[in-house]
N, C-alpha and C positions, 0 to 999 in steps of 0.2 A: 591332389592326385588321389586316385583310389589306393587304399592300402592293399595288403596281400592277405591270404588266408593263413599261411604258416609264418612263423617268426623269421625275420630276415637273418640269414646266415652271414657271419663275418669270420675271416681268418685272421691270424695274428693275435698277439697278446697285448691288449691296450695298456699303455703306460704313459704317464705324464711327461710330455715333452713340449717345451715352449719356444716360441720365436725368440731369437737373440737380438735381432736388430731390424730396422726398416730395410726394405728392398725397393729401390726406385723403379725398376723395370717391371711393368704389370705382368708380363709373361713369366718372368722368374718369380715374381710374388705369388702367382697362381700355382706354379709348381711347388713352392714351399708350403703353401696352404694345403695342397693335396697330400704332401708328405706328412705334415703335422696332424691333419685330420685322421689319416690312416694310422699314425702312431698312437693317437689318443683314443680312437674309436674302433680300429680294425679295418680290414678291407672288406667291403660288402661284396657278396658273391651271388651271382644270378642263380635262381633255383630251378631253371629248366623251362623247356618250351611249353607253350600253351596255345590254344587256338586263337589266332590273331583277331578274327571277327568277334568272337565271344568277349575277348578282353576289351576291344574297342567299344562295343556296345555297352558293356558294363561301365567303361570310363565315361562315355557320353552320359549315361544315366546318373553318374555320380557328380556331375557338375552342379555346383551350388546346392548340394544337399548332403545328408549323412549317408554313410555307406549302407547301413541297414535299410534306409528308404530306397536307395538305388537297387539293392538286392531284392526287395519286395516287388519293385516294378518289373524287374527281370524275371523273377519267378512266376509272377502273375501272367506275364506274356507267355512263358513256356508252358504254364498249366493249361492255358486256353488253346494254344497252338503247339502241342508237344512235337518235338522232333524225334529222330531215331534214337532209340535207347542205347546208351553207350556204357552203362554200368557206373556212372558217377553217382555219388551218394551224398545227398545234402545233409545227412546225419553227421558228417564229418565237420560241418561248420561249428565253430566254437559257440558254446551256450553259456548263459549265466545261470545263477541258482534257480531262477524261475522257469528255465527252459527256453527262454527267448534267445535269439541270436545276440551274442555278446558284442555290443557296439564298440567296446575297447579293444577286444582281441581280434575282431573281424578284420581280415586282410582281403580286400575286395578283389584285387586283380587276380588272385589265386582262386576266387570263387568259380572261375571258369573250369577248374579241375574238380569241383565238387557238385556243381549244379548242372543238370541236363539242359541243353540249349533248346530254344524254340525251333520250329520248322521254318527255316529262313525263306524258302520259296513262298510259303503261305503268308508269312509276315510281309513279304514284298508286294503281295496282292491286296493288302489292307488299304483302306483309305486313311488319310492322316488322322481323321477323327477317331476311327476305330483303334488305330495304334495308340493314339493319345489316351484313350479310355483304359486300355490294358496297362499302360505304364504310369498312370496318374500318380501312384504312390511315390514315384521318384521325384515329383515336382517338375514344374515347367514342361508339362506334357506336350504342348503344341510345338514348341521349338525343338524338343528332343525327338519327337516323332518325325518331324521334318528332316532332321539330321540323319536319323536311322534309315528312313526311306530313300533319301538322296544317296546315302552310302550303298545301299543294296542295289539301287539302279546303276550306280557307277561300276559296281562289281560285275553285274550282268553284262554291261556294255564292254567292260575291259577284258574279262576272261570267260564270259559266257556261263558263269556259275556264281555261287555265293561263297567263294573261298577267298578271304583276304590273303591268306598265305600264298595262294597261287598268284594273286595280283602282285604281291611284293616280290615274289620270285621272278615274275615276268619283267617288272619295271626296275627293280632294285630299290634300295633303301631311300636314296635321295629323291628319285623321281616319284616314288610312292608318297613320300612326305609332302612334296609339292602338290601332287594331285589331291590327296586326302585333305590337306589343310585348306585347299581352295573350296571345299564343300562347306556350305553354310551350316554353322552350328558345331563344327568340329574344331578346327584351329590347330596351331603348331604344338601347343602343349599336350593336347589330347592325343595327337598322333604320336608324338615322341614318347609319351608315357606308354602307349600301347606297344611300340617297337622295342622298348627296353624290357618291358615285363613279359611280352609274349615271345620275343625272339632274341633277347639279350643283346640288342643293338648297342654299339658303342657311342651312346648319346647321353647328354646331361639335360633332361627336360627342365625348363625354368618355371617353377611355381613361385608363389609369393615369398617363400623362404629363400630359395636360391637367388632370386632377383634382388632381394633386400641385402643379403650377405655379400654377393658379388659387387654390388654397388658401394656398400659401406667400405669394402676392402679396396676400392678404387681401381679394380681390375677393369671395369667398364664404367661409363657414365651415361646411363640411358634413361634416367628419370623414371617414368612409369611404364615404359615400353618393354614388356617382357619378351616379345618376339625379337626385338632388336638385341636384347641381352643374349638370347639363345644364338642368334646369328653371329654375334661377335665372339661369344665364348667358345663356340664349337670348334673353330680351327686352333684355338689356343691350348686345348686340352691334349696332353700326350696320348698317343694311341693306347687303348686298353684301360684307360683310367677313368672314363667318363661315367660308367655305371656306378662305381664305388663313390666317386665324387658326389653324384646326385644324391644318393642315399645318406652319405655322411653330412652333406649340407642340410638335408631335411632334419636329421637328428640334431645337428648343431643349432639350427634355427628354432627348433622347438624347446631347446634346453638352455642354451647360452646366448646366442645372438637373436633374442626375441625382438618382436616389433617394438614393444614398450619396455623400457628399463632393462636393456641388455646387460649381461654380467660381464662388463668390460674388465673389471678388476681381476676377475678370476679366469679370464679368457686366454687360452694358449696362443692365440693369434695377436694379442694386444700390441706387441712391439712392432709388428709390421702392418698394422691396421691404421690408415690415415684418419679414420673417424673416431677411434677410441678416445684420444685426448680431448677432442671437442665434446663428445658425449659425457665424459666424466666431468669436465669443467663446467658444463651446463647443468649438471646435477640430474642428467637424464639416464644415467647408467647406475647399475647396482655396484 
């Protein structure tokens, strides 16, 4: 998923709290996981509304590439087809010592608050090859240009304009998710990331970290099917807890429950995780 421009805010004072015992029921196990992650990491807080179309296009461009590459593709498109000036300032993007966009500190989903967007009606009139040339720095230009043009065509058909916010307001979150994820090159994860980052939707997008952890914990058993994980997990999460769960699982997956050699011995969830003992016994955990 794309990162954000500003540091993720969390409330609460993180403190070490560990699971005391196994929990047989997957729903109750998930609730305890949410509680333990919030105790150890804090409660992730949404940082405010952003233009949904800008966030979605940035998210599409971020697929299978680095955030700086996605940003370059977006900025190049906006430079050639500039939209109405809104006062956004790209100078607020984090920079490294050499003056380049800092690839570590860059938080891409919030770049929508710092980078002027392109003129969407003019973008919609481009051929796929023309758009692909403008966004080439983001990689996979043919597939990404097709997805962006399909998105713009759908918006025009749905609301007569190029406002994803208006389309979501008209259709609602669930119907918008269904319609957008049916567009080639977008998909469930891309849409759900956009909805939580732009609108603060109560969803938990499933990326590689979320999918891995939720399966290791035995809350679902979906093998490699992330969309199925999303569908099964969604109704299990208590209202108002999905946004924080998503971000806490991302942090947890990057630091503790890593793909290779997870830190099972130091994990606060170890006693309720059905995979921990197996990973430790096989010598596959730290």
